[in-house]
C-alpha positions in Angstrom: 63.7 49.9 0.4 62.0 52.3 3.0 58.0 54.0 1.8 56.5 56.5 3.4 52.7 56.4 4.0 50.8 59.7 4.1 48.0 59.8 6.0 45.3 62.0 6.9 41.8 62.5 8.6 39.3 60.5 6.7 42.0 58.1 4.7 40.4 55.2 3.7 41.1 52.9 6.4 41.4 49.7 4.3 43.6 51.3 1.6 46.0 52.5 4.1 46.2 50.6 7.2 46.0 47.4 5.2 48.4 48.1 2.6 50.6 48.9 5.2 49.7 45.9 6.7 50.6 43.6 4.1 53.7 45.8 3.3 55.2 45.1 6.7 54.1 41.4 6.7 56.7 41.2 3.7 59.5 42.9 5.8 59.3 45.7 3.9 59.7 49.2 5.9 57.0 51.9 6.3 57.1 55.5 7.9 53.7 57.8 8.2 53.2 61.0 8.0 50.8 63.5 8.5 50.2 67.2 7.4 47.6 67.1 10.3 48.5 69.5 13.2 47.7 66.6 15.2 50.0 63.3 14.5 46.9 61.6 16.3 44.6 61.5 13.1 41.0 59.7 12.6 40.2 57.3 9.3 37.2 57.7 7.6 35.4 55.1 9.7 36.6 57.1 13.0 39.6 54.2 13.8 42.2 57.5 15.5 45.7 56.5 14.7 48.9 57.6 15.5 51.2 58.3 13.4 54.7 58.2 12.9 55.9 61.6 12.1 54.0 65.0 11.2 55.4 66.2 7.7 58.2 68.9 9.1 59.7 66.2 10.6 61.0 64.1 7.9 63.7 63.5 4.8 62.5 62.9 1.3 66.2 61.3 1.2 65.5 58.4 3.3 62.5 57.7 1.3 62.9 54.9 -1.8 58.7 54.8 -2.2 55.5 57.1 -1.8 52.3 55.7 -1.1 49.1 57.9 -1.0 45.9 56.3 -0.2 42.2 57.6 -1.2 39.5 58.6 0.8 37.1 61.3 1.3 39.9 63.7 2.6 40.9 63.7 -1.2 37.8 65.8 -2.4 38.3 68.4 1.1 41.7 69.0 0.1 43.3 68.4 -2.9 42.6 72.1 -4.5 45.3 73.4 -1.6 47.2 70.8 -0.6 51.0 71.9 -1.8 52.8 68.6 0.7 51.0 66.0 -0.7 51.2 67.4 -4.4 55.1 68.5 -4.4 55.9 65.5 -2.2 54.7 63.7 -5.2 56.7 65.4 -7.5 59.6 65.3 -5.3 59.6 61.1 -5.3 58.8 61.7 -9.2 62.4 64.3 -9.9 64.3 62.0 -8.1 63.3 58.7 -10.0 61.3 56.9 -7.1 58.3 54.8 -7.2 54.8 56.2 -6.4 51.9 54.9 -5.4 48.4 55.5 -5.0 44.9 54.0 -4.6 41.3 54.7 -5.1 41.3 59.0 -5.4 44.6 59.3 -4.3 45.8 59.3 -8.2 44.7 62.4 -8.1 47.2 64.2 -6.6 49.2 62.2 -9.4 47.3 63.0 -12.2 47.5 67.2 -11.1 51.0 67.0 -10.8 51.1 65.5 -14.1 52.6 61.6 -13.3 49.9 60.2 -14.8 50.6 61.8 -18.6 51.1 58.9 -21.0 51.0 56.3 -17.9 48.4 53.2 -18.1 46.8 53.9 -14.5 43.4 53.3 -12.5 41.6 55.5 -10.2 38.3 54.7 -8.5 35.2 55.4 -10.8 34.2 59.1 -11.7 37.5 60.7 -10.7 39.3 59.6 -14.1 37.0 62.2 -15.6 40.2 64.9 -15.2 42.3 65.8 -17.7 45.4 63.3 -16.8 46.7 62.9 -20.3 47.0 58.9 -19.5 45.8 55.8 -20.3 42.7 54.8 -17.7 41.8 51.4 -17.2 38.2 51.1 -15.1 38.5 47.2 -15.8 42.3 46.9 -13.7 41.9 46.5 -10.1 45.8 47.6 -9.7 48.5 48.7 -12.6 52.0 49.2 -12.8 53.6 51.4 -15.5 57.3 52.2 -14.5 57.7 53.9 -11.7 53.9 54.4 -11.0 51.8 52.2 -9.1 47.9 52.8 -9.0 44.9 51.0 -8.1 40.9 51.9 -7.6 39.9 51.6 -4.5 39.3 50.1 -1.2 38.7 46.6 -2.6 41.9 46.4 -4.7 43.8 46.9 -1.7 45.5 42.9 -1.5 46.3 44.0 -5.6 47.8 47.0 -5.0 49.9 45.5 -1.6 51.0 42.8 -4.0 52.0 45.3 -6.6 53.8 47.9 -4.4 55.9 44.4 -2.9 56.2 42.4 -6.3 58.2 45.5 -7.6 60.2 45.4 -4.6 61.2 41.9 -3.7 59.7 39.9 -7.2 56.4 38.2 -7.9 57.4 34.7 -5.3 57.7 37.1 -2.6 54.7 38.8 -3.2 52.6 35.3 -4.1 53.8 34.5 -0.8 52.3 37.1 1.0 49.3 36.3 -1.0 49.6 32.4 -0.2 50.2 33.6 3.6 47.3 35.5 4.1 45.2 32.4 2.1 44.1 35.1 -0.5 
């Protein structure tokens, strides 16, 4: 299984980079992609990160799952974005796993992916009419081919759910054990 992680200026450091690191610990391949003009992004807390690919350099056929982190970039670009929304829709159409954390599930909601789904999202973002079942009390939720998590504090739970989906519960528990969770 190979994942595609979308990185953008002002993405949330923990949600993006820690999720990637935990998946790599589980030997799950993850490529990063950006819609920025440059492959160098600056995270929400000022870390400079070189991204693997620009959006025009990838083929969705090469990927089995998608990860959309949150961060203040979501509010900044969601109205004019076409890449992230169309990517979400393509992964849904192809029946591939879609994972989003914090404000990232807003992209899923806007594309109708959360309709009739159990989900969680950063508090306050659920006010959009996503037509799903919002669970504010849960850190991470898996419903079919959709995994959502509520914020940076749920990053370990988010990564756990992704690893569990791909490799099974024993592998996911082993990663948490290895990091002394």
